[in-house]
KEFILO-675371 format. One record per residue (C-alpha): residue number from 0; residue in three letters; x, y negated, z. Coordinates in Angstrom, 2 decimals. Each point is the difference from the previous one (the first is absolute). Layout:
residues N
   resi   resn        c1        c2        c3
    NUM    ALA         X         Y         Z
...
This chain:
residues 231
   resi   resn        c1        c2        c3
      0    MET     93.98    -76.02     45.29
      1    SER     -0.09      3.10     -2.18
      2    ASN     -2.50      0.71     -2.68
      3    PRO     -2.30      3.02      0.82
      4    SER      0.21      1.11     -3.60
      5    ASP      3.74      0.42      0.18
      6    VAL      1.09      3.60      0.07
      7    PRO      2.61      0.67      2.71
      8    PRO      3.28      1.20     -1.36
      9    GLN      0.80      3.66      0.23
     10    GLN      2.51      1.13      2.52
     11    PRO      3.21      1.37     -1.38
     12    GLY     -0.30      3.74     -0.66
     13    ALA     -3.83      0.07      0.33
     14    GLN     -1.96      1.80     -2.72
     15    PRO     -3.23     -1.50     -1.32
     16    PRO     -3.11      2.02      0.74
     17    ALA     -0.89      2.42     -2.76
     18    SER     -3.24     -0.39     -1.86
     19    GLY     -2.83      1.96      1.67
     20    SER      1.86      0.48      3.30
     21    VAL     -2.04     -2.56      1.87
     22    PRO     -1.96      1.82      2.79
     23    PRO     -3.80     -0.06     -0.41
     24    ALA     -2.12     -2.29      2.08
     25    GLY     -1.79      1.49      2.95
     26    PRO      0.82      1.45      3.40
     27    PRO      3.49      1.44      0.36
     28    GLN      0.31      3.74     -0.52
     29    LEU      1.23      2.11      2.88
     30    PRO      3.12      2.02     -0.60
     31    ALA     -0.47      3.69     -0.69
     32    ASN      1.50      1.03      3.33
     33    THR     -2.30     -2.24      2.07
     34    PRO     -2.36      2.08      2.25
     35    PRO     -3.75     -0.50     -0.60
     36    PRO     -1.96     -2.10      2.50
     37    PRO     -2.01      1.73      2.79
     38    GLY     -3.25      1.57     -1.26
     39    TYR      1.12      0.17     -3.62
     40    GLN     -1.36      3.01     -1.92
     41    ALA      1.60      1.06     -3.24
     42    PRO     -2.39      0.50     -2.97
     43    PRO     -0.78      3.62     -0.94
     44    PRO      1.76      1.65     -2.94
     45    GLY     -1.48     -1.05     -3.33
     46    TYR     -1.38     -3.27      1.40
     47    GLN     -0.58     -2.69     -2.61
     48    ALA     -0.39     -3.63      0.89
     49    PRO     -3.39     -1.58     -0.85
     50    PRO     -0.15     -2.13     -3.15
     51    SER      0.40     -3.74      0.07
     52    GLY     -3.13     -1.77      1.20
     53    TYR     -1.32      3.00      1.99
     54    GLN     -2.11     -0.93      3.00
     55    ALA     -0.48      2.41      2.88
     56    PRO     -3.63      0.93      0.84
     57    PRO     -1.53     -1.62      3.09
     58    PRO     -0.06      1.88      3.32
     59    GLY     -2.74      2.59      0.20
     60    TYR     -0.21      0.55     -3.75
     61    GLN     -1.03      3.60     -0.72
     62    GLY      0.19      0.15     -3.79
     63    GLN     -2.76      0.38     -2.54
     64    PRO     -3.00      2.17      1.00
     65    ALA     -0.50      3.26     -1.85
     66    SER     -2.37     -0.09     -2.94
     67    ALA     -3.51      1.13      0.90
     68    GLY     -0.90      1.26     -3.45
     69    GLY      1.02      3.65      0.36
     70    PHE     -1.59      2.78      1.97
     71    ARG      1.75      0.87      3.24
     72    PHE     -1.27      2.64      2.38
     73    GLU      0.41     -0.65      3.71
     74    MET     -1.11      2.06      2.94
     75    PRO     -2.81     -1.73      1.92
     76    THR      1.09     -1.82      3.14
     77    ASP     -3.49     -0.63      1.42
     78    ARG     -0.63      3.51      1.31
     79    PRO     -2.69      0.21      2.71
     80    ARG      1.36     -0.14      3.53
     81    ASN     -2.98      1.76      1.57
     82    PHE     -3.24      1.74     -0.90
     83    GLY     -1.93     -3.26      0.05
     84    ASP      2.17     -1.49     -2.74
     85    ALA     -0.92      2.90     -2.28
     86    LEU     -3.73     -0.71      0.23
     87    PRO     -1.76     -2.59     -2.18
     88    ALA     -0.30     -3.43      1.54
     89    GLY     -3.61     -0.54      1.04
     90    GLY     -0.95      3.64     -0.51
     91    LEU     -1.88      1.26     -3.03
     92    SER     -2.19     -3.09     -0.26
     93    GLY      2.26     -1.59     -2.61
     94    MET      0.18      3.08     -2.21
     95    PHE     -1.74     -1.67     -2.94
     96    LYS      1.48     -3.48      0.51
     97    VAL      2.79     -0.50     -2.50
     98    ALA      2.65     -2.51      0.97
     99    ALA      1.75     -2.42     -2.38
    100    MET      2.08      2.60     -1.77
    101    PRO      1.21      0.33     -3.59
    102    THR     -2.32      1.81     -2.39
    103    GLU      2.31      3.03     -0.07
    104    LEU     -0.24      0.43      3.76
    105    LYS     -3.76     -0.50      0.00
    106    VAL     -0.44      2.79     -2.55
    107    SER      2.40      2.22      1.92
    108    TYR     -1.83     -0.67      3.28
    109    TRP     -3.40      0.91     -1.44
    110    ILE      1.42      3.18     -1.51
    111    TRP      1.47      1.08      3.31
    112    LEU     -3.10     -0.97      1.98
    113    ILE     -2.57      1.63     -2.31
    114    GLY      2.22      3.06     -0.39
    115    GLY      0.26      0.34      3.76
    116    LEU     -3.76     -0.29      0.48
    117    LEU     -0.64      2.59     -2.70
    118    GLY      2.63      2.21      1.61
    119    LEU     -1.83     -0.16      3.30
    120    LEU     -3.29      0.90     -1.69
    121    GLY      1.57      2.89     -1.91
    122    GLY      1.80      1.18      3.12
    123    VAL     -3.23      0.23      1.98
    124    ILE     -1.64      1.99     -2.80
    125    GLY      3.06      2.21     -0.32
    126    LEU     -0.01      0.60      3.74
    127    PHE     -3.40      1.67     -0.13
    128    GLY      1.01      1.94     -3.11
    129    SER      3.12      1.32      1.67
    130    PHE     -2.08      1.34      2.92
    131    VAL     -2.08      2.01     -2.47
    132    LEU      3.15      1.23     -1.74
    133    VAL      1.49      1.18      3.28
    134    ALA     -2.95      2.40      0.44
    135    PHE      0.71      1.75     -3.33
    136    ALA      3.79     -0.38     -0.37
    137    PRO      1.54     -0.93      3.34
    138    ALA      3.60     -0.42     -1.23
    139    ILE     -0.83     -2.29     -2.92
    140    GLY     -2.73     -1.72      2.01
    141    LEU      2.42     -0.94      2.80
    142    LEU      2.51     -1.33     -2.51
    143    VAL     -2.68     -2.09     -1.70
    144    LEU     -1.19     -1.24      3.40
    145    LEU      3.53     -1.09      0.85
    146    LEU      0.32     -1.86     -3.29
    147    VAL     -3.36     -1.71      0.56
    148    ILE      1.07     -1.18      3.45
    149    VAL      3.24     -1.36     -1.41
    150    ALA     -1.93     -1.72     -2.80
    151    LEU     -2.33     -1.62      2.56
    152    ALA      2.97     -1.27      2.00
    153    LEU      1.64     -1.38     -3.13
    154    ALA     -3.21     -1.70     -1.14
    155    THR     -0.34     -1.69      3.39
    156    ALA      3.65     -1.07     -0.07
    157    GLN     -0.43     -1.29     -3.54
    158    ILE     -2.83     -2.33      1.03
    159    ILE      1.95     -1.33      2.98
    160    LEU      3.20     -0.46     -1.99
    161    ALA     -1.87     -1.78     -2.79
    162    MET     -1.38     -2.48      2.51
    163    LYS      3.45     -0.57      1.51
    164    MET      1.41     -0.48     -3.49
    165    LYS     -2.66     -2.66     -0.55
    166    GLU      1.39     -1.79      3.06
    167    GLY      3.42     -0.20     -1.68
    168    ARG      1.68      2.85      1.87
    169    GLU      2.84      1.39     -2.07
    170    TRP      0.21      3.19      2.06
    171    ALA     -3.60      0.78     -0.98
    172    ARG      0.88     -0.36     -3.67
    173    PHE      2.95      2.35      0.49
    174    ALA     -2.22      2.51      1.83
    175    LEU     -2.59     -0.11     -2.79
    176    THR      2.75      0.80     -2.49
    177    ILE      0.94      3.08      2.02
    178    LEU     -3.69      0.88      0.23
    179    ALA     -0.19      0.08     -3.80
    180    GLY      2.81      2.56     -0.04
    181    ILE     -1.80      2.14      2.59
    182    SER     -3.13     -0.20     -2.13
    183    LEU      1.93      1.51     -2.90
    184    VAL      1.23      2.87      2.18
    185    LEU     -3.51      0.73      1.24
    186    THR     -1.29     -0.07     -3.58
    187    LEU      2.57      2.58     -1.05
    188    ILE     -0.77      2.22      3.01
    189    SER     -3.74     -0.16     -0.62
    190    SER      0.55      0.83     -3.66
    191    GLY      2.09      3.03      0.98
    192    ILE     -2.64      1.31      2.39
    193    ALA     -2.67     -0.25     -2.68
    194    ASP      2.26      1.67     -2.63
    195    GLY      0.45     -3.24     -1.93
    196    ARG     -3.71     -0.79     -0.18
    197    ALA      0.14     -2.84      2.52
    198    GLY      0.88     -2.66     -2.53
    199    GLY     -2.46     -2.44      1.53
    200    GLY      2.68     -1.26      2.41
    201    LEU      2.27     -1.20     -2.78
    202    PRO     -2.11     -3.06     -0.98
    203    GLY     -0.06     -1.02      3.65
    204    PHE      3.78      0.14      0.16
    205    LEU      0.33     -2.03     -3.20
    206    ILE     -2.26     -2.68      1.46
    207    SER      2.14     -0.05      3.15
    208    LEU      3.08     -0.33     -2.18
    209    VAL     -1.48     -3.06     -1.72
    210    ALA     -0.78     -1.56      3.38
    211    THR      3.56      0.69      1.14
    212    VAL      1.56     -1.62     -3.07
    213    LEU     -2.18     -3.09      0.42
    214    MET      1.36     -0.51      3.52
    215    TRP      3.58     -0.29     -1.28
    216    LEU     -0.49     -2.39     -2.91
    217    PRO      1.86     -3.36      0.12
    218    ASN     -3.06     -2.05      1.04
    219    ALA     -0.71      2.42      2.83
    220    GLN      3.65     -0.08      1.05
    221    ALA     -0.06     -3.79      0.15
    222    TRP     -3.21      0.02      2.06
    223    PHE      1.47      2.38      2.59
    224    ALA      3.20     -2.08      0.15
    225    ALA     -2.02     -3.20      0.53
    226    ASN     -1.93      1.58      2.86
    227    ARG      3.07      1.53      1.61
    228    GLY      0.71     -3.02      2.18
    229    ARG     -3.63     -0.57      1.01
    230    ILE     -0.52      3.37      1.66
């Protein structure tokens, strides 16, 4: 019986294996001319194998969410589908009921609401004044009358949009922003008609600008985003 530790003798003419020529452990490597198996896809150019210890993400993983710290403007997706959606819920009865909003939005809402009510009052007074002006200067009187009618329509829209903004409607906030730009245009036109003496409209525009900025502050942005899925 032979000893397992005995080394078998070398065959005549056989060369001993060179140092380092022992094949590595593991599955056998396919020859270079062997065709790939069905369904095999070659890696793209520049592909680098993952490092040792890398674990693939679980199915359905979508990566890290984007940071919510920066300002990002998005077009509103909650536009009204019909005329009823554009009207305040419950009518005008909740005009002075402020919902649980951030302080910035509360201040902005009161600015828009009070400004709209004062605009209606001033529009009614201006309507009678424009009738008197038409009797003495028809061309200028008709232009002033047209501006007063537009101002009345904008004041009414401002009240309605402010109430919809209070409900968390992002399209109403966007419309109020456009309304502030229209207010600036009307201020410039009124100042031109009065030869630069109609500077009283400038403070009103500045107040509207403050209300617009308050609607886009980070706390207001977060409040609209939180209410986006509830509407």
